[in-house]
N, C-alpha and C positions, 0 to 999 in steps of 0.2 A: 207429594213434596212440592213446595213452591218453587217457581222458576225465577231465575234472575231476569231482570230487565234485558231486552235485547240491546245490542250495541246501538242501534239506531234510536231506541228509546232512551238510553242513557245519555246519548249525545244531546238529545232535545232537553231533558231534564236538567243536565249540567249547564247547558247554555242559558237556560232560563234563570237558574240560580246565580250564575256568573253575572248576568245582566242586572239582576236585582241587587246583588252585593256591590257591584260597581257603582250603581246609581244611588245606593244608600237607602233604597226603599224597604219598607217593612216586608219581610220574606213571608210571614204567614199569610197575611191578607192577599198580597199580590200573587203568591204561588197558587193559592186557591182560586184566584180569579183567572189566572192563565191556564189553569189545568185543562180546560176544554179544547185549547189549541194544541195540546200534547198528543203524541201518538200512542196508540195501544194502551198497554197497561199502566204507562206512565201517568195517565190521567188520575186513576184511583190512587196510585202511589203518591202523586203530588197532593192530593187532598189529605191523605193521611199524614204526610210530613207536616203540611200547613197546620193541621189539627195539633200535632205534637208540639210544634214550635209555639202555637198560640197558648198552650197550656203551660208554657214556661221552660221547655227543654231546649238547650243549645242545638243548633244545626247538626253538629257532628253527633250528639246523642240520638237525635231523631233519626239520622241516617243509619247509625249503628243498630237501632231497634229494628230496622227493616232489612236485617242481614239475610233474610230469606229471598229477598227480591233485588238487593243491591250488592255488588261484589265488596269484599272486605277491604281492598286496596282503596276503594273510594271513601269509605268512612275514615280511613287513615289519612288520606290526603286532606279531607275536610278538617279533621282534627288538628292536623299540622298547620293548615292555613289559619284556624282560629288561634292556635297557641302563638303563632308569630305576628298575628295582626295583619296578615297579607292574604285573607281569604279570596278576595277577588282575583288576585294574581294566580293563587293556587287553582282555582276553578277555570280560569282561562287557559293555564297551562295543560290541564287535564282536557279541556275542549280540543286543543291542538293535538294532544296525543291520541284522543279517541278518534278524532277525524281522520289522522293519518293511518290509524289502524283500519278504519273502515274503508279508506281509499285503498290500502293495500289489499284487503279481502276482495274488493271489487276488481282489482288488477288481476288477481289470480283467476277470478271467475272469467273475466273477458279473455284472458290469456289462453284459457283452456276451452272456452265455449266454441270458437271456430274450429279448431282442429278436431274437437269431439264430433261436431256436426259433419265435418268431412268424413271422419271414420265411419260414423253411422250410415251415411249415404253410400259409402263404398261397400259396406257390409251388405246392405239391402241389395245394391246392384250386383254383388258378387252371388248372393244366394239365387236371385232371379236368373241370372245368366248361366250359372252352373246347372240349375235345375232344367233350363231350356236347352242348353247347347252341350252340356257335359256328356250325356248319354251317347251323343254321336261319336264319341271316340271309342266307345266299347268295341266296335267292330274290329279294331286292331288285335285284340285277343280272341275275338270270335273267329276270325279268319284262321287262327292257329289251333283252334279248338282247346284253348286252355281254360281251365275252370278259375283259375285266379285271375283277378282283375284289379291290377295295381291302381289304374286310373279311377275305377268306381270306388275303391276304398279310400283313396286320398280325397276324392271329391266329396264323399259322404263326411269325412272328417272335417274338411274346410267348411262345408255347409253347416255343420253343428256349431263350430266355432263362430261363424259369422252370424248365426241365429242367436246364440246365447251371449255373446259379447256385448251387443246393445242392451240387453236386459240387465247384465251385470254393471254396465256403465250407469244405467238409469237408477238402479237400486243404490249404487254408490253415492250418486248425486243426492238422493233422498236422504240417505243416512247422514251425509255431510251437512245438509240443511237443518236437520233436526237435532243434531249432536250438541251437547251443552256448551262446546266451546264458542258458540255464538252468543252466549248469554252475557255479553258485555265484558268479556274478559280481555285484558291487554296482552298478558304474557303468551297466550296460546290461542289466538282468535282464529286460527286456520287449520287446526288439527294437523293431519298428515301433510297439508300444503306447506307448513313450516319448512319442510325439507326441500322444497323446490328452490332453484337457484336465486339467490339474492333476498328471499323472503325472511328467513331466520336472521340474516345480518341486519336487515332493516329494522326488525323488531328489537334486536339487542341494542342497537344504537339509539333508538328511541327511548328504550328503557334506561340507558345509561344517561341520556339528557334528562329525563324526568327524575332520575335518582340525584343527580347533581343539582338540578334546579331546586327541589324541595329541601335538600340538604343545605344549600346556600341560604334559602329563605329562613330556615330555623337558626342556623348559625349566626345569621345577621340580626337575629333578635334575641341572642343570648341563650338559646336552648343548649344545654350540655350535649357534647358530642355523643356520649353513651345513650342518650335519649333520642338524638336526632338520627343516628344510624339505622336502627331497626324500624323506626317510623318511616323514614325515606324508602327503605327497601320494601316494606309492606305496602306502601302507596304506589310503587311502580307495578306491583303485580307480577314482578319478574322473578321466578323462583330461584335462579342461581345467585341472586343478591340477598335473599332473606336470611337463610341459615348463616352464611358468613358475617353478616351484619349483626345478628343476634349474638354470635359468638364473640365478636369484637366488642359489643356492648357489655357483655358479661365480664370480659377481661378488663375493660376500662373501669367498670364498677368495682372490681377487686383491687385496683390500683395499678394495673399493668398498662402496657401501651400496645399500639396497633402492631409494632414490629414483633411483639411476643408471639403472635399468630400469623406467621408469613403466608400460609396457604389461604386463610381467610381474607387476609389483607389483599392478597394478589387477585381474589375473586371480585373485588370491587372494580368499578370503572377505572381503567389504567390512568387516565388523565387526572383523576381525582386523587390517587393515592400519594404522589409527591407533596401535594399540598397538605394532606391530612397528616403526613409523617413529618413535616417540616417544622423548624422552631423559629419561623420568621415572623410570627405574630398573627393575631386574629385578622387585621386588614389584609394581609397577603393571602392568608388562607381563604378568606371569603372571596377576594378578587379572582384567585385562581379557580375556585369552585365554579364560580359564575361564568369564567372564560371556558371551562371544560364543558359546562352545560351548552354554551352557544356552539362550541366546536362539534359536539355530538349531534345538536340539532342540524347543523349543516351537513354532517356526514350521513345522518339519517334520511335527509331530504335527497341527497345525491344516490343513496342506496335505493330508495324508493324509485327514483327516476330510472336508475339502471335496471331494476327488477321490472319495470313497466316495458322496458325495451326488450330485455332478455327473454322474459317468460313467454311472450307470443312466439318468438322465434324457436325457442326449445320446444314448446308444446306442439307447435305446427310441424316442426321436423320430426319429433318422436311419435306423435299420435297420428297426425295426418299422413305423414311420409310412410310411417309403418303400414298403415292400412292400405295405402296405394301399392306398396311393394308386394303385400300379400295378395292383393287383387290381381296384380300382374302375374304373379306365380301361379295363381289358380287359373287364369285365362290361358297364358301362353305355355306354361309348363307341360300340360298334356299334349299340346300340338307339337312341341319340340321333342317330347319324349316319344310321341308316335312316329315322327320322322326317323329318329334313332332307331326305333324298333324295327321300322321297315327296311333299314339297311341291312339288318340281319337275316332277311328272308332269302331263301335260295330257290 
């Protein structure tokens, strides 16, 4: 099964296409020439795209033909940019969204790297010290001739945990690295990390900004709303927008309105809904949609900054602090318990 381009590769390819489109240069020849400077699999992908374009295919069709290597939302965005005559703007907007997604992923890694290292070092120190010092507490039970040894049992359990936890963390990191969510996806680029504080919110806001931006581009060039809605949703790669937009599109094609499907309507970016359901005219709708896009961009930027601050704090507290607490219990727990035990001697 073919792999999608990695996020870094998609950013490089999209940036090259955006630069060529903005400059008005022939994409086929220039893209083939620039292929050598692109990273990884994007080199061969660029050559194939250049060959398809050179044979007469539009850029959107050439990209759609590479569905095994490029995510579906990317072909949708390029198709929308071509349809509206604003391909350079569409590609530049995608560059911004992809770059923010990559930045968010790196923020998560940096936020968890330090506390994970602290935890690993704590576990290693815990195993070494417990192996060396722990048996010296066994005398408390030997003095009383007791067969049971709570210290020894607890020590062995903690040693097992401290030994296997680093292995589990390492395996988890490897799985996260190779999991398909890294293959250029916008909607879920971080897998389980989407649930970390601020991460999912930043992605949702960026998806809302992309949705409004592409929707405004299409409406500004006369694309009917029933066509613009599903195309914009597909281009964002954000699943919560796709099904509602498709349902609203079918309703509009049948002669209905957005208010006929309130649940689907309310699933769209909230700032865009009043404009889409108003009767104020096309200029007002377009202006309101563009304002919504700018507002969501600002909110996404603030959410990313907040996540960059909050994630290291939370990760350090939970992972690093938790490992240090466990280390303290393992070291001082037996000592305190032995003192308590000795107070019962007669």
